[in-house]
C-alpha positions in Angstrom: -0.9 -6.4 -6.9 -0.3 -2.4 -7.6 2.0 -2.0 -4.7 6.1 -2.6 -5.1 6.4 -3.8 -2.1 3.5 -6.4 -1.9 3.9 -7.6 -5.4 7.9 -8.2 -4.8 6.7 -10.3 -2.5 4.9 -13.3 -5.0 5.7 -12.4 -8.5 7.0 -14.7 -10.5 7.5 -18.7 -10.2 8.8 -20.4 -7.1 12.7 -18.9 -6.4 12.3 -15.8 -8.3 12.6 -12.1 -7.1 11.2 -9.4 -8.8 12.9 -5.5 -8.6 10.8 -2.5 -9.7 12.2 0.6 -11.0 8.5 2.2 -11.8 4.9 1.6 -11.2 2.3 3.5 -12.1 -1.0 1.9 -11.6 -3.3 3.7 -13.9 -4.6 3.2 -17.8 -0.9 4.2 -19.8 0.7 3.8 -16.6 3.8 1.6 -17.1 5.2 -1.2 -14.5 8.8 -1.5 -15.2 10.7 -4.8 -13.3 13.1 -7.1 -13.7 12.6 -10.9 -12.6 15.7 -12.5 -11.3 15.6 -16.5 -12.0 17.5 -19.1 -9.2 20.0 -19.7 -11.9 20.8 -15.9 -12.1 19.3 -15.0 -15.3 17.2 -12.1 -16.0 14.1 -11.3 -17.2 13.5 -7.3 -17.8 9.6 -6.6 -18.3 7.8 -3.7 -19.1 3.8 -3.9 -18.4 1.5 -1.0 -19.7 -1.9 -1.0 -18.1 -4.6 -1.1 -20.5 -7.8 -1.2 -17.8 -8.0 -0.6 -14.5 -10.9 -1.6 -12.1 -10.0 -1.7 -8.6 -10.5 -4.2 -7.2 -12.1 -6.4 -9.8 -10.0 -5.9 -13.0 -6.2 -5.4 -13.9 -5.3 -5.7 -18.2 -2.1 -4.8 -19.6 0.3 -5.3 -22.1 3.6 -7.2 -21.3 6.7 -7.1 -23.3 9.7 -8.6 -22.0 11.8 -12.1 -21.9 14.9 -13.0 -21.3 17.6 -10.4 -21.1 19.7 -10.7 -24.3 17.2 -13.5 -25.7 14.2 -13.0 -28.1 11.1 -10.4 -26.9 7.8 -11.6 -26.3 4.2 -9.6 -26.1 1.2 -10.5 -25.2 -2.0 -9.4 -23.4 -3.0 -10.3 -19.9 -6.2 -10.0 -18.0 -6.3 -10.7 -14.3 -9.9 -10.6 -12.8 -10.9 -10.7 -9.3 -14.3 -12.3 -8.1 -15.2 -13.0 -4.4 -15.8 -16.7 -3.8 -16.8 -16.1 -0.2 -16.9 -13.8 2.3 -13.3 -14.8 2.8 -12.2 -16.0 -0.4 -11.0 -14.6 -3.9 -10.9 -16.3 -7.1 -8.3 -14.9 -9.6 -8.4 -15.7 -13.1 -5.6 -15.1 -15.6 -6.1 -15.0 -19.2 -3.2 -14.3 -22.1 -3.5 -13.5 -25.0 -1.0 -14.2 -28.2 -0.6 -12.5 -31.3 -1.0 -16.8 -32.9 -1.6 -19.9 -31.3 2.6 -20.6 -32.4 3.8 -17.9 -30.2 1.6 -19.2 -27.3 3.2 -22.1 -27.6 6.5 -21.1 -28.1 6.3 -19.3 -25.0 4.8 -22.2 -23.2 7.4 -24.4 -23.9 10.6 -22.0 -24.0 9.1 -20.0 -20.8 7.3 -22.6 -18.8 4.2 -20.1 -18.9 1.6 -22.5 -17.5 3.3 -24.0 -14.5 5.1 -20.3 -14.3 1.3 -18.8 -13.9 0.4 -21.2 -11.4 3.4 -21.1 -9.2 2.6 -17.1 -9.2 -0.4 -18.0 -8.2 0.4 -20.2 -5.3 3.1 -17.6 -4.1 0.1 -15.0 -4.0 -2.1 -17.1 -2.3 0.6 -17.9 0.5 1.4 -14.3 0.9 -2.1 -13.5 1.1 -2.6 -15.7 4.0 0.3 -14.6 5.8 -1.3 -11.3 5.6 -4.7 -12.1 7.0 -3.2 -14.2 9.7 -0.1 -12.7 11.2 1.2 -9.5 9.0 -2.3 -7.4 9.0 -4.5 -5.3 11.5 -7.2 -3.0 11.2 -8.4 -0.5 13.4 -11.4 1.7 13.9 -11.7 4.5 16.2 -14.2 6.8 17.0 -13.5 10.0 19.1 -15.8 13.2 19.8 -14.3 16.8 20.4 -15.5 20.0 21.7 -14.5 22.0 18.0 -16.2 22.2 14.8 -15.3 19.7 12.4 -13.5 22.9 10.8 -10.6 22.8 13.6 -10.6 19.6 14.2 -10.2 18.9 10.1 -7.4 21.8 10.3 -5.7 20.1 13.0 -4.8 17.1 10.6 -3.6 19.5 7.8 -1.5 22.3 9.5 2.1 21.2 10.3 2.4 23.4 13.2 -0.8 22.1 15.2 -0.2 18.5 13.6 3.5 18.2 15.2 2.0 18.6 18.3 -0.1 15.8 19.1 0.9 13.1 16.4 2.2 10.3 18.2 2.2 8.2 21.4 2.4 10.4 24.8 6.1 11.5 25.2 6.8 11.7 21.6 8.0 14.8 19.6 8.0 15.5 16.1 11.1 17.2 14.9 9.9 16.8 11.2 6.5 17.0 10.2 5.7 18.5 6.4 2.5 18.4 4.7 1.2 18.9 1.2 -2.3 18.7 1.7 -3.7 18.1 -1.6 -4.8 14.8 -3.6 -1.1 13.2 -4.6 0.6 15.7 -2.3 2.9 14.0 0.4 3.2 14.1 4.0 6.1 13.2 5.9 6.7 12.7 10.1 9.4 12.1 12.3 8.6 10.8 15.5 10.9 11.1 18.6 10.4 9.0 21.5 11.2 10.0 25.0 14.7 8.1 24.8 15.6 9.8 21.4 14.9 7.1 18.8 13.6 7.9 15.6 10.6 6.7 13.7 10.1 8.3 10.2 7.1 7.9 8.6 5.1 9.3 5.7 2.5 8.9 2.7 0.3 10.1 -0.2 -3.2 12.5 0.4 -5.8 10.1 -2.0 -8.9 11.9 -1.0 -9.7 15.5 0.7 -13.0 16.7 1.4 -12.2 19.9 3.6 -13.9 19.8 7.1 -15.3 16.0 6.3 -13.2 13.7 5.1 -9.6 12.6 4.9 -8.0 9.4 3.1 -3.9 8.5 2.7 -1.0 6.3 2.7 0.4 5.9 5.8 3.7 3.9 5.9 6.3 3.4 8.4 10.0 3.3 7.5 13.2 1.9 9.3 15.9 4.6 8.9 17.6 3.8 5.9 14.0 4.4 4.0 12.7 1.1 3.9 9.0 0.7 4.2 8.3 -1.9 7.3 4.7 -1.1 7.9 2.1 -0.2 4.9 -1.2 1.2 5.4 -4.0 3.3 4.4 -6.0 5.8 7.1 -9.2 7.4 5.9 -11.0 10.0 8.7 -14.6 11.5 8.6 -15.5 14.8 10.1 -19.1 14.5 11.5 -21.1 17.2 12.9 -22.5 16.2 16.6 -24.1 19.1 18.8 -21.7 21.8 19.0 -18.6 19.6 18.6 -17.4 16.8 15.9 -17.7 12.7 16.2 -14.1 12.1 14.5 -14.2 8.2 13.2 -10.7 6.9 12.1 -10.3 3.5 10.4 -6.8 2.2 9.6 -5.1 -1.0 8.5 -1.5 -1.7 8.0 0.6 -4.6 6.4 4.0 -5.6 7.9 6.1 -5.6 5.1 8.8 -7.3 6.9 8.7 -10.3 9.6 9.7 -8.2 12.4 7.5 -5.3 12.2 4.4 -7.6 12.8 5.2 -6.9 16.1 4.8 -3.6 15.8 1.2 -4.2 14.8 0.1 -5.0 18.4 0.8 -1.5 19.4 -1.5 0.5 16.8 -4.2 0.6 19.2 -2.5 2.3 21.8 -0.4 4.6 19.5 -3.2 5.5 17.9 -5.6 6.0 21.2 -2.8 8.0 22.9 -2.4 10.2 19.3 -6.2 11.4 19.4 -6.0 11.7 23.4 -3.4 14.3 22.3 -5.3 15.6 19.9 -8.1 17.3 22.4 -5.4 19.3 24.0 -4.4 21.4 20.8 -7.8 21.5 18.9 -9.3 25.2 18.4 -13.0 25.5 19.0 
């Protein structure tokens, strides 16, 4: 619900597609998008977020409508409640300026049916992710170096490029801006010369203790094919460091689901290579 790559897969009634030009999920931030109906009609919309409480609640105002037609405006509240350890109950509440305006939107735009179909598409997409397109790993390693040294190997380009990626890979591009909101970008090159771009944004940085960053793999045209989040913790352990890596990824295109099978090997080999470059 907060990522344009995901939301494009399910937003809107059956047969609709959605193109996002701007998405900034924070209070006061906007989501600017155009919904394309199966009949070719476009529906430009601008959403402005009024409450963001992850992962329980999103509230926003919505202004939009048919291109060239009358505009509609309403407030929407989405709540997410745990129904069971593996199920979530999603509730949508839409508030209009008047009962007459509500009835017009229901009549002219099919709001009730459209909302139901949107939730059905979300359910199908979430199930697809859970079954075939999602993987999560937790890997723990011990290094004979201080937490500061191991942490430094993750945020210093000259060191990071020496160990990132599976055995035999090099990193001709390795750029990092280690601050909250800063970006990182790496282009991995395999022994046969193929290149694999990846990158993301730092979400949390606690020096020598914790890193959290988005971790996305791209194709050579810049399309995100795997979307993930990685958290790395650095814990003193005697004279060394215990590193715990928690990472998850979602295949954003069908063929990328096969890449998830290599996550364990890829990360394990990277952490093996890290052993050879950390400085005590």
